[in-house]
PAZAPA-4460 file (N, C-alpha, C; in steps of 0.05 Angstrom, whole numbers, plus 32768, in hexadecimal, padded with zeros to 4 digits):
% residues 284
    n_x    n_y    n_z   ca_x   ca_y   ca_z    c_x    c_y    c_z   seq   type   mol
   6B7E   8F44   8019   6B8A   8F57   800B   6B95   8F4C   7FFC     1      M     A
   6BAC   8F63   7FD7   6BAF   8F5E   7FC4   6BCB   8F4C   7FC6     2      T     A
   6BC4   8F3E   7FBA   6BE4   8F29   7FB8   6C01   8F3D   7FA6     3      A     A
   6C13   8F3B   7FBC   6C2B   8F51   7FBC   6C35   8F3D   7FA6     4      R     A
   6C48   8F4A   7F8E   6C4E   8F32   7F7C   6C69   8F44   7F6D     5      L     A
   6C7B   8F23   7F63   6C8C   8F1F   7F62   6C99   8F12   7F3E     6      A     A
   6CA2   8F2A   7F2E   6CA1   8F25   7F1A   6CB6   8F15   7F0C     7      F     A
   6CBF   8EF7   7F05   6CCB   8EF1   7EF6   6CCA   8EF7   7ED7     8      V     A
   6CD4   8F0D   7EC8   6CD6   8F03   7EB3   6CE4   8F00   7E98     9      L     A
   6CE4   8EE4   7E96   6CF5   8ED7   7E81   6CF0   8ED5   7E6C    10      N     A
   6CEB   8EEB   7E60   6CE3   8EEA   7E4B   6D08   8EDE   7E2D    11      L     A
   6D10   8ED4   7E39   6D1B   8EBF   7E27   6D1C   8EA1   7E2A    12      D     A
   6CFF   8E9C   7E37   6CEC   8E87   7E3B   6CE7   8E71   7E2B    13      A     A
   6CEC   8E84   7E0C   6CEA   8E67   7DF9   6D08   8E5D   7DF0    14      E     A
   6D14   8E6E   7DEC   6D2C   8E68   7DE8   6D3D   8E4F   7DFD    15      H     A
   6D37   8E50   7E14   6D31   8E3F   7E2E   6D29   8E1E   7E21    16      E     A
   6D0C   8E25   7E23   6CF6   8E04   7E0E   6D03   8E03   7DFD    17      L     A
   6D0F   8E09   7DED   6D15   8E00   7DD6   6D39   8DF5   7DE0    18      E     A
   6D43   8DFE   7DF2   6D5B   8DF1   7DF2   6D63   8DE6   7E12    19      A     A
   6D51   8DE1   7E18   6D52   8DD2   7E35   6D65   8DDB   7E46    20      G     A
   6D6B   8DD0   7E56   6D7C   8DCC   7E63   6DA2   8DCF   7E5F    21      A     A
   6D9A   8DD9   7E46   6DBD   8DD9   7E47   6DB5   8E08   7E32    22      R     A
   6DA3   8E0F   7E33   6D9D   8E2B   7E2F   6DAC   8E3D   7E46    23      W     A
   6DB6   8E50   7E2C   6DD4   8E5C   7E44   6DCA   8E79   7E2E    24      T     A
   6DBD   8E8B   7E46   6DB2   8EAE   7E2D   6DCF   8EBA   7E30    25      I     A
   6DD1   8EC9   7E10   6DE7   8ED7   7E16   6DE2   8EED   7E1F    26      P     A
   6E06   8EF2   7E2B   6E04   8F10   7E2B   6DF1   8F20   7E2B    27      R     A
   6DFF   8F27   7E13   6DF7   8F38   7DFA   6DCF   8F3C   7E04    28      A     A
   6DC0   8F24   7DFA   6DA4   8F25   7E03   6DA1   8F23   7E14    29      L     A
   6DA9   8F1A   7E2C   6D9F   8F21   7E44   6D9D   8F39   7E56    30      A     A
   6DAD   8F4E   7E44   6DA7   8F5E   7E48   6D9B   8F70   7E40    31      A     A
   6D92   8F6A   7E27   6D7D   8F77   7E18   6D65   8F73   7E23    32      R     A
   6D5A   8F56   7E2D   6D40   8F4D   7E31   6D43   8F56   7E59    33      L     A
   6D52   8F5B   7E5F   6D58   8F69   7E75   6D46   8F8D   7E79    34      D     A
   6D5B   8F98   7E63   6D4D   8FB2   7E65   6D2C   8FAC   7E53    35      T     A
   6D25   8F9C   7E4B   6D02   8F98   7E4B   6CF7   8F8D   7E58    36      I     A
   6D04   8F88   7E6B   6CF3   8F7C   7E7E   6CFA   8F94   7E94    37      A     A
   6D03   8FA4   7E98   6D00   8FBF   7EAC   6CF9   8FCD   7EA1    38      H     A
   6CE4   8FD2   7E95   6CD7   8FDF   7E7D   6CBF   8FD2   7E7C    39      G     A
   6CB7   8FC3   7E8B   6C97   8FB3   7E85   6C8D   8FBB   7E8C    40      V     A
   6C6C   8FB7   7E8F   6C5C   8FC8   7EA4   6C59   8FCA   7EBA    41      R     A
   6C55   8FB8   7ED2   6C55   8FAB   7EED   6C3A   8FB4   7EF2    42      L     A
   6C34   8FA4   7EFD   6C13   8FB1   7F10   6C1F   8FB7   7F2F    43      P     A
   6C17   8FD1   7F41   6C1A   8FDD   7F53   6C24   8FCD   7F69    44      E     A
   6C31   8FD1   7F75   6C4B   8FC0   7F8C   6C59   8FA8   7F7A    45      G     A
   6C56   8FA6   7F66   6C63   8F94   7F58   6C87   8F96   7F56    46      A     A
   6C92   8F84   7F61   6CAC   8F86   7F58   6CBB   8F6F   7F4E    47      V     A
   6CCC   8F7A   7F36   6CE1   8F5E   7F2F   6CF4   8F5C   7F2B    48      L     A
   6CF6   8F37   7F2C   6D07   8F2B   7F37   6D25   8F2E   7F1B    49      V     A
   6D41   8F32   7F24   6D55   8F32   7F10   6D6D   8F29   7F26    50      H     A
   6D79   8F22   7F1F   6D99   8F17   7F36   6D94   8F2B   7F53    51      P     A
   6D9A   8F41   7F52   6DA1   8F52   7F63   6D92   8F5C   7F6D    52      G     A
   6D6A   8F53   7F5C   6D50   8F58   7F77   6D5C   8F48   7F93    53      A     A
   6D4B   8F68   7FA7   6D47   8F5F   7FBD   6D2A   8F53   7FCA    54      Q     A
   6D1C   8F3B   7FCE   6CFC   8F39   7FD5   6CFF   8F3D   7FEA    55      I     A
   6CE6   8F45   7FF1   6CD3   8F47   8014   6CD2   8F2A   8009    56      P     A
   6CD0   8F21   8020   6CB8   8F0C   8037   6CA6   8F12   802E    57      V     A
   6C8A   8EFF   801E   6C75   8F0B   8018   6C64   8F0E   8001    58      G     A
   6C79   8F06   7FE8   6C71   8F0F   7FD6   6C6B   8EF9   7FBB    59      Y     A
   6C59   8EFA   7FA8   6C5F   8ED8   7F9B   6C61   8EE6   7F88    60      E     A
   6C6B   8EC0   7F74   6C7C   8ECA   7F64   6C60   8ECC   7F47    61      A     A
   6C6A   8ED5   7F2F   6C5E   8ED2   7F1B   6C6B   8ECD   7EFC    62      R     A
   6C6B   8EC1   7EEF   6C77   8EB5   7EE8   6C72   8EBB   7ECA    63      L     A
   6C88   8ECC   7EB8   6C8B   8ECE   7EAA   6C7D   8EB7   7E84    64      W     A
   6C86   8EA3   7E8B   6C8C   8E83   7E8B   6C92   8E80   7E94    65      C     A
   6C88   8E62   7EAB   6C9B   8E4E   7EAA   6CA4   8E2D   7EB0    66      P     A
   6CB9   8E42   7EA4   6CDE   8E30   7EAB   6CE7   8E30   7EB0    67      T     A
   6CFF   8E15   7EB5   6D0A   8E12   7ED3   6D15   8E1F   7EDB    68      P     A
   6D24   8E35   7EC6   6D29   8E40   7ED0   6D28   8E5B   7EDB    69      R     A
   6D0F   8E65   7ED4   6CF7   8E72   7ED6   6CEF   8E73   7EFD    70      A     A
   6CEB   8E54   7EFA   6CE6   8E48   7F14   6CFA   8E4B   7F28    71      I     A
   6D14   8E42   7F20   6D29   8E46   7F39   6D34   8E62   7F40    72      A     A
   6D2C   8E6C   7F29   6D33   8E9B   7F2D   6D22   8E9D   7F45    73      A     A
   6CFF   8E92   7F4D   6CF2   8E9E   7F65   6D07   8E95   7F75    74      A     A
   6D07   8E79   7F74   6D09   8E62   7F8B   6D15   8E6D   7F9E    75      R     A
   6D2C   8E7E   7F87   6D42   8E83   7F92   6D42   8EA4   7FA4    76      Q     A
   6D31   8EA7   7F9E   6D2B   8EBA   7FA7   6D1B   8EB8   7FC0    77      K     A
   6D0F   8EAA   7FCD   6D03   8E9F   7FDA   6CD9   8EAA   7FDB    78      G     A
   6CD8   8EA4   7FBF   6CC1   8EA9   7FAC   6CAB   8E96   7FC0    79      I     A
   6C9A   8E97   7FC7   6C7D   8E8F   7FBC   6C70   8E8C   7FA1    80      A     A
   6C76   8E67   7F9D   6C6A   8E5F   7F7E   6C48   8E54   7F85    81      L     A
   6C41   8E5D   7F6C   6C32   8E50   7F57   6C2F   8E30   7F53    82      E     A
   6C22   8E1D   7F55   6C30   8E04   7F4B   6C18   8E0D   7F21    83      P     A
   6C37   8E05   7F11   6C3A   8E05   7EF9   6C3D   8DEC   7EE3    84      T     A
   6C34   8DE9   7ED1   6C36   8DCE   7EBB   6C4C   8DCB   7EC3    85      A     A
   6C49   8DA4   7EB7   6C70   8DAD   7EAA   6C79   8DB2   7E9B    86      P     A
   6C95   8DA9   7E93   6CAB   8DBF   7E89   6C9F   8DB2   7E68    87      I     A
   6C93   8D91   7E71   6C8E   8D8B   7E4A   6C7A   8D99   7E46    88      E     A
   6C68   8D9F   7E59   6C46   8DAF   7E53   6C4C   8DCB   7E45    89      V     A
   6C62   8DD2   7E5A   6C66   8DE5   7E49   6C7A   8DFB   7E39    90      I     A
   6C7C   8DDE   7E28   6C90   8DDC   7E19   6C84   8DC7   7E00    91      R     A
   6C74   8DC1   7E05   6C5B   8DB5   7DF3   6C4F   8DD2   7DDE    92      R     A
   6C3E   8DD8   7DF6   6C27   8DEF   7DF3   6C33   8E03   7DE3    93      V     A
   6C46   8E0F   7DEA   6C54   8E1D   7DDD   6C69   8E18   7DCB    94      N     A
   6C62   8E0B   7DB9   6C72   8DFA   7DAD   6C63   8E0D   7D8C    95      E     A
   6C67   8E08   7D75   6C60   8E0E   7D6A   6C3A   8E00   7D51    96      R     A
   6C59   8DEB   7D53   6C3B   8DD1   7D51   6C20   8DCE   7D57    97      G     A
   6C22   8DDC   7D7D   6C0C   8DD5   7D8D   6BFA   8DE5   7D80    98      F     A
   6C07   8E01   7D7C   6BE2   8E18   7D67   6BE9   8E0A   7D42    99      A     A
   6C01   8E09   7D47   6BFE   8DE9   7D21   6BE1   8DE8   7D21   100      A     A
   6BDB   8DD4   7D31   6BD2   8DB0   7D3B   6BB3   8DC7   7D3F   101      E     A
   6BB6   8DE1   7D47   6B8A   8DEC   7D51   6B88   8DFC   7D38   102      L     A
   6B9E   8E04   7D27   6B9F   8E10   7D15   6B9F   8E0B   7CF4   103      S     A
   6B99   8DED   7CFE   6B8F   8DE4   7CE3   6B84   8DE8   7CC8   104      R     A
   6B8F   8DF5   7CB8   6B80   8DF7   7CA2   6B7B   8E27   7C96   105      G     A
   6B80   8E30   7CAC   6B81   8E40   7CB4   6B8D   8E51   7C90   106      E     A
   6BA5   8E43   7C91   6BBB   8E50   7C7C   6BCA   8E3B   7C6E   107      L     A
   6BC7   8E36   7C59   6BCE   8E25   7C4C   6BDB   8E37   7C32   108      E     A
   6BF9   8E2B   7C18   6C00   8E17   7C35   6C0E   8E17   7C40   109      P     A
   6C13   8E00   7C59   6C31   8DF8   7C63   6C38   8DE3   7C66   110      T     A
   6C50   8DDF   7C78   6C5B   8DC9   7C79   6C61   8DC3   7C94   111      T     A
   6C67   8DB5   7CA1   6C7B   8DB7   7CBF   6C92   8D9A   7CA9   112      I     A
   6CB1   8DA8   7CA5   6CBD   8D8E   7CA1   6CDF   8D88   7CB8   113      A     A
   6CE0   8D6D   7CBC   6CEE   8D68   7CC8   6D09   8D62   7CB8   114      T     A
   6D1B   8D6C   7C95   6D2B   8D6B   7C93   6D36   8D80   7C78   115      S     A
   6D40   8D86   7C7A   6D58   8D9B   7C6A   6D4C   8D95   7C4F   116      L     A
   6D46   8D78   7C42   6D3C   8D72   7C2B   6D1E   8D74   7C26   117      E     A
   6D0F   8D77   7C4B   6CF0   8D76   7C45   6CE7   8DA0   7C3D   118      A     A
   6D04   8DA4   7C51   6CF9   8DCB   7C51   6D01   8DCA   7C24   119      V     A
   6D09   8DC5   7C20   6D1D   8DBE   7C05   6D06   8DBC   7BF4   120      E     A
   6CFB   8DA7   7BF2   6CDA   8D9B   7BE3   6CD2   8DB7   7BE3   121      A     A
   6CC8   8DB9   7C04   6CB4   8DD3   7C05   6CAB   8DEB   7BF5   122      F     A
   6CD1   8DF9   7BFC   6CC8   8E11   7BEB   6CCD   8E18   7BD7   123      V     A
   6CD8   8E04   7BD0   6CDA   8E10   7BA8   6CBB   8E0A   7B99   124      A     A
   6CA3   8E02   7BA8   6C88   8E0A   7BA2   6C8B   8E24   7BA3   125      L     A
   6C7A   8E27   7B8C   6C6B   8E42   7B93   6C60   8E4F   7BA3   126      A     A
   6C65   8E59   7BBA   6C55   8E68   7BCD   6C46   8E7A   7BC1   127      S     A
   6C28   8E73   7BC8   6C1D   8E88   7BBF   6C22   8EAA   7BC1   128      P     A
   6C27   8EB9   7BCE   6C3F   8ED4   7BDD   6C4C   8ED3   7BCC   129      T     A
   6C60   8EBF   7BC0   6C78   8EC1   7BB3   6C96   8EC1   7BD7   130      G     A
   6C89   8EB8   7BE3   6C9D   8EBB   7BF4   6C99   8EA3   7C0C   131      R     A
   6CA6   8E92   7C1E   6C9D   8E7D   7C38   6CB3   8E8D   7C50   132      W     A
   6C9F   8E8F   7C69   6CAF   8E8F   7C7C   6CB4   8E7C   7C88   133      R     A
   6CCC   8E6D   7C8A   6CDA   8E5F   7CAA   6CD2   8E5E   7CC2   134      L     A
   6CC7   8E5B   7CCE   6CC2   8E53   7CF7   6CD1   8E44   7D00   135      K     A
   6CD9   8E4A   7D11   6CE4   8E32   7D2F   6CCE   8E2E   7D37   136      K     A
   6CCB   8E16   7D4B   6CB8   8E06   7D5D   6CBE   8E23   7D75   137      G     A
   6CC9   8E2F   7D7F   6CCD   8E34   7D8E   6CD5   8E61   7D90   138      L     A
   6CC8   8E6F   7D90   6CCE   8E8D   7D8A   6CBC   8E95   7D81   139      G     A
   6CCA   8EB0   7D8C   6CC4   8EC4   7DA0   6CBF   8EDE   7D91   140      A     A
   6CAD   8EF6   7D90   6CBA   8F10   7D87   6CCA   8F09   7D66   141      S     A
   6CBB   8EFA   7D5A   6CD3   8EF9   7D2F   6CE5   8EDE   7D31   142      G     A
   6CF9   8EE1   7D58   6D04   8ECB   7D50   6CFE   8EB0   7D4A   143      R     A
   6D1A   8EA3   7D37   6D13   8E8B   7D36   6D07   8E89   7D14   144      G     A
   6D08   8E9F   7D05   6CF7   8EA7   7CF2   6D07   8EAF   7CD9   145      Q     A
   6D02   8E9F   7CCC   6D0E   8EA7   7CAC   6D01   8E9F   7C8F   146      R     A
   6D03   8EBB   7C75   6CF1   8EBD   7C65   6D02   8EAA   7C57   147      T     A
   6D00   8EA7   7C45   6D05   8EA4   7C29   6CE8   8EA4   7C0D   148      L     A
   6CFE   8EAD   7BF8   6CF2   8EA8   7BD8   6CFA   8E97   7BD0   149      V     A
   6CD8   8E89   7BC6   6CD3   8E73   7BB8   6CEB   8E61   7B9F   150      S     A
   6CEC   8E4D   7BA7   6D06   8E49   7B97   6D14   8E33   7BA6   151      G     A
   6D38   8E38   7B95   6D46   8E2E   7BA9   6D57   8E39   7BBD   152      A     A
   6D58   8E31   7BD0   6D70   8E39   7BEA   6D81   8E41   7BEB   153      L     A
   6D83   8E57   7BF2   6DAA   8E69   7BF8   6DB5   8E52   7C03   154      S     A
   6DDB   8E55   7BFF   6DE1   8E37   7C1C   6DD7   8E4D   7C3D   155      L     A
   6DDE   8E68   7C33   6DD9   8E73   7C55   6DB8   8E6F   7C5C   156      E     A
   6DA0   8E65   7C4D   6D97   8E58   7C54   6D84   8E3F   7C5B   157      D     A
   6D9C   8E31   7C4A   6DA7   8E13   7C58   6DA8   8E0C   7C6F   158      R     A
   6DC9   8E25   7C73   6DCB   8E24   7C94   6DBA   8E25   7CA8   159      G     A
   6DA0   8E3F   7CA6   6D97   8E41   7CB6   6D84   8E2A   7CC4   160      W     A
   6D76   8E25   7CA8   6D62   8E10   7CAC   6D76   8DF8   7CBD   161      I     A
   6D91   8DEC   7CB5   6D9B   8DD5   7CBA   6D9A   8DCA   7CD8   162      V     A
   6DA7   8DED   7CE8   6DA3   8DFE   7D08   6D85   8DFB   7D10   163      R     A
   6D76   8E00   7D0B   6D58   8DFA   7D15   6D4B   8DE3   7D0D   164      A     A
   6D5A   8DD3   7CF9   6D4F   8DB8   7D07   6D5F   8DAA   7D1D   165      L     A
   6D6C   8DB7   7D2A   6D7B   8DA4   7D34   6D66   8DA1   7D51   166      R     A
   6D50   8DB6   7D55   6D41   8DB2   7D6C   6D2A   8DA0   7D64   167      Y     A
   6D1E   8DAF   7D4B   6D0C   8DAC   7D4A   6CF9   8DAC   7D32   168      A     A
   6CE6   8D99   7D2B   6CD9   8D9F   7D0B   6CDA   8DC2   7D00   169      P     A
   6CD5   8DCB   7CE4   6CDD   8DE4   7CE7   6CB7   8DE0   7CD3   170      L     A
   6CB1   8E00   7CD7   6C91   8E06   7CC6   6C9D   8E1A   7CBB   171      Y     A
   6C86   8E12   7CA1   6C8F   8E1D   7C81   6C6B   8E29   7C85   172      V     A
   6C77   8E41   7C7C   6C5A   8E51   7C74   6C60   8E61   7C65   173      E     A
   6C40   8E71   7C47   6C4D   8E81   7C46   6C58   8E9B   7C4D   174      P     A
   6C5F   8EB2   7C3E   6C6C   8EC2   7C4C   6C44   8EE3   7C48   175      E     A
   6C3E   8EE1   7C63   6C23   8EF0   7C57   6C29   8F14   7C5E   176      I     A
   6C20   8F1F   7C53   6C1E   8F3E   7C5A   6C06   8F3F   7C63   177      A     A
   6C0C   8F43   7C7B   6BF1   8F48   7C97   6BEA   8F66   7C95   178      I     A
   6BD2   8F5D   7C99   6BB8   8F86   7C8F   6BC3   8F84   7CB4   179      E     A
   6BB4   8F78   7CC4   6BB7   8F7E   7CE4   6BB7   8F65   7CF6   180      K     A
   6BD3   8F67   7D01   6BD5   8F53   7D12   6BC1   8F51   7D3B   181      E     A
   6BC0   8F52   7D43   6B9D   8F46   7D5A   6BB2   8F2F   7D6E   182      L     A
   6B9A   8F32   7D85   6BB4   8F26   7D98   6B95   8F1E   7DAA   183      C     A
   6B8F   8F03   7DBC   6B83   8F07   7DC7   6B84   8EF5   7DED   184      V     A
   6B82   8F06   7DFA   6B8D   8EF7   7E16   6B84   8EEC   7E26   185      Y     A
   6B87   8EE4   7E38   6B76   8ED7   7E44   6B8E   8EBA   7E56   186      G     A
   6B77   8EAA   7E70   6B7F   8E9D   7E83   6B70   8E7C   7E85   187      W     A
   6B83   8E68   7E78   6B7A   8E4B   7E89   6B76   8E45   7E9C   188      A     A
   6B5D   8E3B   7EAF   6B65   8E46   7EC7   6B50   8E24   7EBD   189      R     A
   6B63   8E14   7EE3   6B58   8DF9   7ED6   6B39   8E02   7EE7   190      R     A
   6B2B   8E11   7EF9   6B1D   8E07   7F08   6B04   8E21   7EFE   191      D     A
   6B09   8E2D   7EF3   6AF3   8E46   7EDD   6AF8   8E36   7EC5   192      R     A
   6B13   8E38   7EAA   6B09   8E34   7E98   6B1C   8E48   7E8C   193      G     A
   6B14   8E47   7E76   6B21   8E5E   7E66   6B15   8E6F   7E70   194      V     A
   6B1B   8E94   7E69   6B17   8EB0   7E73   6B28   8EBE   7E5C   195      E     A
   6B19   8ECF   7E4C   6B29   8ED3   7E3E   6B24   8F04   7E47   196      L     A
   6B42   8F10   7E48   6B3E   8F1D   7E56   6B38   8F3F   7E48   197      T     A
   6B42   8F31   7E26   6B48   8F4A   7E10   6B4C   8F40   7DF3   198      G     A
   6B47   8F56   7DEA   6B51   8F51   7DD2   6B60   8F73   7DC9   199      L     A
   6B74   8F6A   7DAE   6B87   8F83   7DB3   6B9E   8F73   7D95   200      R     A
   6B9D   8F94   7D90   6BAF   8FAB   7D73   6BC8   8F96   7D7E   201      G     A
   6BDB   8F90   7D6C   6BF8   8F82   7D6A   6C06   8F9A   7D57   202      Q     A
   6C1C   8FA3   7D66   6C2F   8FA8   7D45   6C4B   8F92   7D4A   203      T     A
   6C4D   8F8A   7D39   6C69   8F8C   7D2F   6C74   8F97   7D28   204      T     A
   6C9B   8F86   7D23   6CA6   8FA3   7D11   6CAE   8F89   7CEE   205      D     A
   6CBC   8F95   7CDC   6CC2   8F87   7CC7   6CCD   8F60   7CC8   206      G     A
   6CE0   8F64   7CE3   6CE2   8F49   7CEE   6CD8   8F2A   7D06   207      K     A
   6CC2   8F42   7D04   6C9C   8F38   7D12   6CA8   8F31   7D3A   208      G     A
   6CB8   8F4B   7D39   6CBF   8F4E   7D57   6CA5   8F64   7D63   209      Q     A
   6CA1   8F69   7D81   6C91   8F71   7D89   6C9A   8F8C   7D87   210      F     A
   6C87   8F98   7D84   6C82   8FC1   7D84   6C66   8FC4   7D98   211      V     A
   6C51   8FB8   7D9A   6C52   8FC3   7DA6   6C31   8FB5   7DAA   212      R     A
   6C12   8FB3   7DBB   6BFF   8FAC   7DC8   6BF6   8FC0   7DD0   213      A     A
   6BCD   8FC2   7DCD   6BC3   8FD4   7DDA   6BA8   8FC7   7DC8   214      G     A
   6B96   8FC3   7DE5   6B85   8FC7   7DEE   6B67   8FCA   7DD1   215      R     A
   6B57   8FC2   7DC7   6B48   8FC1   7DB3   6B2B   8FBE   7DAE   216      I     A
   6B13   8FC7   7DAF   6B02   8FBC   7DB0   6AFD   8FAE   7D98   217      D     A
   6AD4   8F9C   7D9C   6ADF   8F7E   7D7B   6AD9   8F8B   7D66   218      A     A
   6AC8   8FAE   7D68   6ACB   8FB6   7D55   6AE4   8FBD   7D3B   219      G     A
   6B03   8FBE   7D4D   6B0F   8FBD   7D45   6B22   8FAA   7D36   220      D     A
   6B10   8F97   7D36   6B22   8F79   7D28   6B1B   8F7C   7D0E   221      C     A
   6B09   8F8D   7D02   6B0D   8F80   7CE4   6AEC   8F74   7CDC   222      L     A
   6ADF   8F6D   7CEC   6AD0   8F4C   7CEF   6ACE   8F39   7D06   223      G     A
   6AEF   8F3B   7CFE   6AE6   8F24   7D15   6AFB   8F1D   7D2D   224      F     A
   6AE1   8F2A   7D3B   6AE3   8F2C   7D58   6AE5   8F0E   7D67   225      A     A
   6AC2   8F05   7D59   6AB5   8EF2   7D5D   6ACE   8ED0   7D5D   226      T     A
   6ADA   8ECC   7D3F   6ADE   8EB7   7D3F   6AF7   8EB6   7D42   227      P     A
   6B01   8ECE   7D53   6B18   8ECF   7D5B   6B21   8ED1   7D7E   228      L     A
   6B01   8ED5   7D82   6B07   8EC7   7DAB   6AFC   8EB8   7DA6   229      Q     A
   6AEA   8EA3   7D94   6AED   8E92   7D9B   6AFF   8E79   7D8C   230      A     A
   6B11   8E86   7D87   6B28   8E77   7D78   6B37   8E76   7D94   231      A     A
   6B3B   8E89   7DA0   6B4A   8E8D   7DBE   6B37   8E7A   7DD7   232      A     A
   6B19   8E76   7DCB   6B18   8E5C   7DE9   6B1D   8E3B   7DE1   233      E     A
   6B13   8E44   7DC9   6B27   8E26   7DC4   6B3E   8E20   7DC4   234      R     A
   6B4E   8E32   7DCC   6B73   8E2E   7DCA   6B6E   8E31   7DF0   235      V     A
   6B65   8E3D   7E03   6B65   8E3A   7E13   6B56   8E22   7E1E   236      G     A
   6B3D   8E16   7E12   6B39   8E00   7E1C   6B51   8DEF   7E0E   237      D     A
   6B56   8DF3   7DFB   6B75   8DD1   7DF4   6B8B   8DE2   7DFD   238      A     A
   6B98   8DE7   7E0A   6BA7   8DF7   7E24   6B9F   8DDB   7E33   239      L     A
   6B85   8DE2   7E44   6B7C   8DCE   7E5D   6B80   8DC5   7E50   240      L     A
   6B73   8DB5   7E40   6B7F   8D8D   7E3D   6B8A   8D8B   7E40   241      E     A
   6BAC   8D96   7E30   6BC0   8D93   7E35   6BD1   8D8F   7E49   242      A     A
   6BC4   8D9F   7E6D   6BC7   8DA5   7E71   6BE9   8DC0   7E86   243      G     A
   6BD8   8DCC   7E70   6BD8   8DE6   7E74   6BD0   8DFA   7E8B   244      Y     A
   6BD7   8E01   7E97   6BBC   8E1E   7E9E   6BCE   8E37   7EAC   245      H     A
   6BC0   8E4C   7EA8   6BD2   8E69   7EA8   6BCB   8E7A   7E94   246      G     A
   6BD9   8E8E   7E90   6BCE   8E9C   7E80   6BDD   8E99   7E63   247      P     A
   6BCD   8EA7   7E45   6BDA   8E97   7E2E   6BC7   8EAA   7E23   248      F     A
   6BD5   8EAF   7E12   6BC7   8EC7   7DF3   6BD1   8EB9   7DDD   249      G     A
   6BBF   8EC2   7DB8   6BC3   8EAD   7DA8   6BCC   8ECE   7D95   250      I     A
   6BE0   8EC7   7D85   6BE3   8ED3   7D72   6BDE   8ED5   7D52   251      D     A
   6BC5   8EEA   7D4E   6BAF   8EEA   7D31   6BBB   8EF3   7D25   252      A     A
   6BB1   8EFE   7D08   6BB8   8F15   7CF8   6B9B   8F10   7CD6   253      Y     A
   6B9D   8F1C   7CD4   6B85   8F28   7CB8   6B9B   8F24   7C99   254      V     A
   6B8D   8F1C   7C8A   6BAE   8F22   7C79   6B8B   8F15   7C61   255      H     A
   6B94   8F1C   7C45   6B87   8F1D   7C31   6B92   8F0F   7C15   256      R     A
   6B80   8F02   7C0E   6B82   8EF0   7C02   6B90   8EF8   7BE6   257      T     A
   6B9B   8EE3   7BCF   6B93   8EFE   7BB6   6B84   8F04   7BA3   258      N     A
   6B68   8EF4   7BB5   6B53   8F0D   7B9E   6B47   8F24   7BB8   259      G     A
   6B5A   8F32   7BCB   6B4D   8F32   7BE1   6B46   8F40   7BE9   260      G     A
   6B3F   8F1C   7BF1   6B24   8F23   7C04   6B3C   8F1B   7C25   261      A     A
   6B2D   8F2D   7C40   6B38   8F28   7C5C   6B36   8F0F   7C5E   262      R     A
   6B53   8F06   7C71   6B50   8EEF   7C75   6B5E   8EEE   7C8E   263      V     A
   6B4A   8EDE   7CAC   6B67   8EE1   7CC8   6B5A   8EC3   7CC9   264      L     A
   6B82   8ECE   7CCF   6B90   8EAF   7CDB   6B88   8EB2   7CFB   265      R     A
   6B79   8EA1   7D0C   6B74   8E9D   7D23   6B82   8EA5   7D3A   266      A     A
   6B9F   8E84   7D33   6BAE   8E7A   7D3E   6BBE   8E7F   7D31   267      I     A
   6BDA   8E88   7D2C   6BEC   8E95   7D21   6C00   8E8D   7D41   268      S     A
   6C06   8E94   7D52   6C0B   8E88   7D60   6C0F   8E84   7D7E   269      E     A
   6C0B   8E74   7D8E   6BFD   8E72   7DB0   6C15   8E79   7DC3   270      I     A
   6C17   8E88   7DD4   6C1F   8E88   7DED   6C1A   8E82   7DFE   271      N     A
   6C1D   8E79   7E0B   6C16   8E62   7E29   6C22   8E6F   7E37   272      A     A
   6C23   8E8E   7E3D   6C37   8E97   7E59   6C2D   8EBA   7E51   273      R     A
   6C39   8EC5   7E69   6C2D   8EE5   7E5F   6C32   8EF3   7E43   274      Y     A
   6C30   8F05   7E3E   6C2B   8F0E   7E21   6C34   8F2D   7E25   275      C     A
   6C41   8F3E   7E19   6C46   8F55   7E1A   6C3A   8F68   7E15   276      M     A
   6C22   8F5F   7E0A   6C0A   8F7A   7E20   6BFF   8F79   7E2E   277      G     A
   6C09   8F69   7E42   6BF5   8F62   7E57   6BF0   8F78   7E6F   278      W     A
   6BDF   8F7E   7E75   6BD5   8F95   7E8A   6BC6   8F8B   7E9E   279      D     A
   6BBB   8F98   7EB1   6BAB   8F9A   7ECA   6B91   8F87   7ED3   280      E     A
   6B83   8F8A   7EB6   6B78   8F83   7EAB   6B6D   8F6E   7EA9   281      R     A
   6B86   8F5A   7EA9   6B8B   8F41   7E9A   6B88   8F28   7EB8   282      D     A
   6B91   8F3F   7EC8   6B93   8F39   7EE2   6BB2   8F26   7EDE   283      G     A
   6BBD   8F1F   7EF6   6BD1   8F1C   7EF8   6BDB   8F00   7F0E   284      F     A
***
């Protein structure tokens, strides 16, 4: 018998992972994310968990990301929950440093900065593209990022950096002109290991916000399907070793060097959770 599923789409998960128990979602953000959640195509017979929803007995919870608030939302409705990894593990594997460690050497020069002075010294260097991108440790769909030109910081830049460093280090890398965005989805399963479920082509806007993702074949990966899938396998193994189990995805992209050669950055980000392009063929 197919399980009846109730989805908690806590699309603010990265905010909660960053701020912890002090996180309170602003009303405008809650409304926007609620609209997105109601537009997600759920599997047949599934229901969406929200404050006004009445969930019949016998449903199993599926959490976008198993944060404390998502777990509490499911329990409040009396929905059966599968065991999840501890929140410390969830935070660690979604934080950008976990991906940075696995992707060491894929994109240079980069740095991990813990102070305003460290950021200032690094961005004063000439970026190979003329611009730098600063990324907070936790963020999704382009949130928590800022682009700078090489050189001195503005007062606005300094203020943003100081605020960002309150919670975690900043990751600084060259601003890249992306030729093609790619993803791989899969599962890290304690009993069966890593199972990859499909390649995706992804589109984001100029701010890095998600627009769409669709399934593609290996031939659509500009010759990089094999190393991309190998990277996803490696990420899945690392997630299991770290104590995480569940759905995951990696974001990758192809760009060109100054000499014109195409290069794959196979592990740009790791999403240890469900992903926006997920569908029934990936499984729930």
